C-alpha positions in Angstrom: 0.0 0.0 0.0 2.8 2.4 0.9 4.7 1.8 -2.3 1.9 3.1 -4.5 2.6 6.6 -5.9 6.2 6.7 -4.6 7.6 8.2 -7.8 5.0 11.0 -7.7 5.8 11.6 -4.0 9.5 12.0 -4.7 8.7 14.4 -7.5 6.5 16.4 -5.1 9.2 16.6 -2.5 11.6 18.0 -5.1 9.0 20.7 -5.8 8.4 21.5 -2.2 9.8 25.0 -2.2 7.1 26.1 -4.6 4.4 24.3 -2.7 5.1 25.9 0.7 5.1 29.3 -0.9 1.5 28.7 -2.1 0.5 26.1 0.6 -2.2 26.1 3.2 -4.6 27.9 0.9 -2.3 30.8 0.2 -1.1 32.4 -3.0 2.5 33.4 -4.0 2.4 36.3 -1.6 0.2 34.6 1.0 0.8 31.8 3.4 1.5 32.1 7.1 3.5 35.2 6.9 5.3 37.1 9.6 4.3 40.6 8.3 1.8 41.4 11.0 -1.1 40.1 8.8 -0.2 36.5 8.6 -1.0 33.5 10.8 0.2 33.8 14.4 -0.1 37.6 14.2 -3.8 37.9 14.9 -4.9 38.9 18.4 -7.8 37.9 20.6 -8.1 34.3 19.4 -8.0 31.5 21.8 -5.0 29.1 21.8 -5.5 25.6 20.6 -5.9 22.8 23.1 -8.2 20.1 24.2 -11.8 21.2 23.8 -14.1 21.3 26.9 -17.7 20.3 26.9 -20.0 17.3 26.9 -18.7 13.8 27.4 -18.1 11.5 24.4 -21.2 10.5 22.5 -21.8 7.0 21.1 -24.0 5.0 18.8 -25.2 8.0 16.8 -27.3 7.5 13.6 -25.7 10.5 12.0 -22.9 13.0 12.5 -24.2 15.6 14.9 -25.1 19.1 13.5 -24.5 18.1 9.9 -27.6 18.6 7.7 -28.9 16.7 4.7 -26.9 18.6 2.1 -23.4 17.7 3.4 -24.5 14.4 4.9 -25.5 13.2 1.4 -21.9 13.9 0.3 -20.3 11.6 2.8 -19.5 8.4 0.9 -21.5 5.3 1.9 -18.3 3.4 2.6 -16.8 6.1 4.9 -16.5 4.8 8.5 -14.3 7.6 9.8 -15.3 11.3 9.8 -13.3 14.3 11.0 -16.0 16.9 11.7 -14.8 20.6 11.8 -17.4 22.8 13.5 -16.6 26.4 12.8 -18.0 28.9 15.3 -19.2 31.3 12.7 -18.9 32.2 9.0 -16.4 35.0 9.8 -14.8 33.3 12.8 -11.4 31.6 13.0 -12.4 29.4 16.0 -13.5 25.8 15.5 -13.8 22.5 17.2 -12.6 19.2 15.6 -14.3 15.9 16.5 -13.2 12.5 15.3 -16.1 10.0 14.7 -15.8 6.3 13.9 -18.6 4.1 12.7 -19.2 0.8 14.3 -22.0 -1.8 14.1 -24.2 0.4 16.3 -23.5 3.8 14.7 -21.1 6.7 15.0 -19.0 7.0 18.1 -17.0 10.0 19.2 -13.3 9.2 19.5 -11.7 12.6 20.1 -12.5 16.3 20.4 -10.1 19.3 20.3 -10.2 23.0 20.0 -9.0 24.2 16.6 -8.7 27.1 14.2 -9.7 27.6 10.5 -9.1 30.3 8.0 -8.6 33.6 9.8 -11.5 35.3 7.8 -13.8 32.3 8.4 -15.5 30.1 5.9 -16.7 30.1 2.3 -18.6 27.7 -0.1 -16.6 29.2 -3.0 -13.0 29.2 -1.9 -10.4 31.0 -4.0 -6.7 31.5 -3.6 -5.8 34.1 -1.1 -9.3 34.7 0.4 -8.1 33.5 3.8 -11.2 31.4 4.3 -11.5 27.7 4.7 -13.6 25.8 2.1 -16.9 24.3 3.2 -17.5 20.7 2.1 -16.8 17.0 2.4 -13.3 16.0 1.4 -11.4 12.7 1.5 -8.3 12.2 3.6 -5.8 10.0 1.9 -2.3 11.4 2.4 -0.1 12.7 5.2 3.4 13.8 6.0 5.5 16.3 7.9 8.9 17.5 9.1 8.8 15.0 12.0 9.2 11.2 11.5 6.1 9.1 11.0 4.4 8.8 14.4 2.6 5.6 13.4 0.3 6.9 10.6 -1.9 4.4 8.7 -2.2 6.9 5.8 0.8 7.0 3.4 3.3 9.4 5.1 5.9 11.6 3.4 8.7 12.5 5.9 10.6 15.4 4.7 12.3 18.6 5.8 10.7 20.2 2.8 7.6 20.8 4.9 9.5 23.4 6.9 7.8 26.8 6.6 9.8 29.6 4.9 12.0 31.6 7.2 10.0 34.8 6.6 6.8 33.4 8.1 6.0 34.3 11.7 8.1 32.4 14.3 4.9 31.1 15.9 4.3 29.0 12.7 7.7 27.3 12.7 6.2 23.9 13.7 2.9 24.2 11.9 3.8 21.4 9.4 5.6 19.1 11.8 2.6 16.9 11.1 0.0 17.3 8.3 -2.9 15.5 6.7 -3.8 16.7 3.2 -7.4 17.7 2.7 -8.4 16.6 -0.7 -9.6 20.0 -1.9 -8.3 20.7 -5.4 -5.5 18.2 -5.2 -4.5 14.8 -6.6 -5.2 12.1 -4.1 -2.6 9.4 -3.6 0.2 12.0 -3.8 2.3 13.7 -1.1 0.7 16.7 0.5 3.7 18.6 -1.1 2.3 17.9 -4.6 1.6 21.3 -6.2 -0.9 20.0 -8.8 -4.3 21.9 -8.8 -6.7 20.0 -11.0 -9.4 22.8 -10.8 -6.8 25.5 -11.5 -4.6 27.7 -9.4 -7.3 30.3 -8.8 -9.3 27.8 -6.7 -6.5 27.5 -4.2 -5.1 24.4 -2.7 -2.6 23.1 -0.2 -5.4 22.9 2.4 -4.2 20.7 5.2 -4.9 19.6 8.8 -1.8 20.7 10.6 -0.5 21.8 14.0 -2.0 24.9 15.7 -0.1 28.1 16.6 -2.9 29.8 18.4 -4.7 31.8 15.7 -6.4 31.5 12.3 -4.8 30.1 9.2 -4.8 30.9 5.5 -7.4 28.2 4.8 -6.1 25.1 6.7 -7.5 23.5 9.9 -5.1 23.5 12.8 -5.2 21.5 16.0 -2.7 20.8 18.9 0.2 18.4 18.4 -1.5 15.7 20.5 -4.5 15.9 18.2 -2.4 15.5 15.1 -0.7 12.5 16.6 -4.0 11.0 17.5 -5.5 11.6 14.1 -2.5 10.3 12.2 -2.6 7.1 14.3 -6.4 6.7 13.9 -7.1 7.6 10.3 -7.2 4.4 8.3 -7.4 4.2 4.5 -9.4 1.0 4.9 -12.1 3.0 6.6 -12.3 5.7 3.9 -11.8 8.7 6.1 -13.3 12.1 5.2 -13.4 15.6 6.7 -16.8 17.4 6.9 -16.0 21.0 7.5 -17.7 24.4 7.7 -19.2 27.0 10.0 -22.2 25.7 11.9 -24.8 27.4 9.6 -23.3 25.8 6.5 -23.0 22.4 8.2 -26.6 22.4 9.3 -28.1 23.3 5.9 
C-alpha cells in the first residue's frame, strides 16, 4: 500500500519549495507570513488545546449538527469522519471531532479546540481569500517535518515541509505533522504535490496541521497531541473524510 505513488511523492518533495510558498490555501504572496497580517499575528483568538464540553457520545445514527446537504456527500463506505465545527462564518475558531462508525452507529473518539481560515469560511473558496472551504473531502495522504508517528495513511517524511523563514516564528512547527485535505489536489500523492486539478485560482494546499494559536490561510489547525491521535487513527481501509464548515453551512 505504501509503495503506490512513490515516484510522484518523490517528485512532489523536489517541488516542495514552490508548494510551501503557495501552501495552506495561500497564493504566492500569501501563506502564514510574519508581516503582521499572517498566521500567528492575529490577536484575541484562543490558543489551541483540548476542547471542553460534553462527554463523548456513542452509537449515533448521523454525525451531529450536519444537515442533509453535506450528509449526502459523505461516501456510503466512509466509516471515519473528522468533523470541523466552525464557530461562525467569519470566525477563525472551531472544534474538531473524530467520529468512527461501528456496528451500532457513529462513536466520538476525540475532540479538540481548533482554528480555521482567519477570515472564516466560504462555499466558494479562492486562492488568497483567507477562508476555509466548506465541504466534504477525502483524507488520503499525510506527511511532515517529523518522522512518521505511526500513521496508517501514506506518510511523506521530509524537511521540505519546513515553513519559509520569513513566516512568523509562531508558525515554525505548523507542518511538523500534516494530513492533506483533498480539496483541489490529486489524491494518492504527497501533500507537497503542487498540482491543482481545478486551476490555481481555486486555491489548494489545504491541510490539517499543528496549531499556533490563531487563524490560518485556509487550513484546519489542531494541537500536536490531536495531530498525533488523528494520524494514528485515520485508516485508509475506513475511507476517512473531513466534513468542515461553519455551523450554519454544516446544518443546511
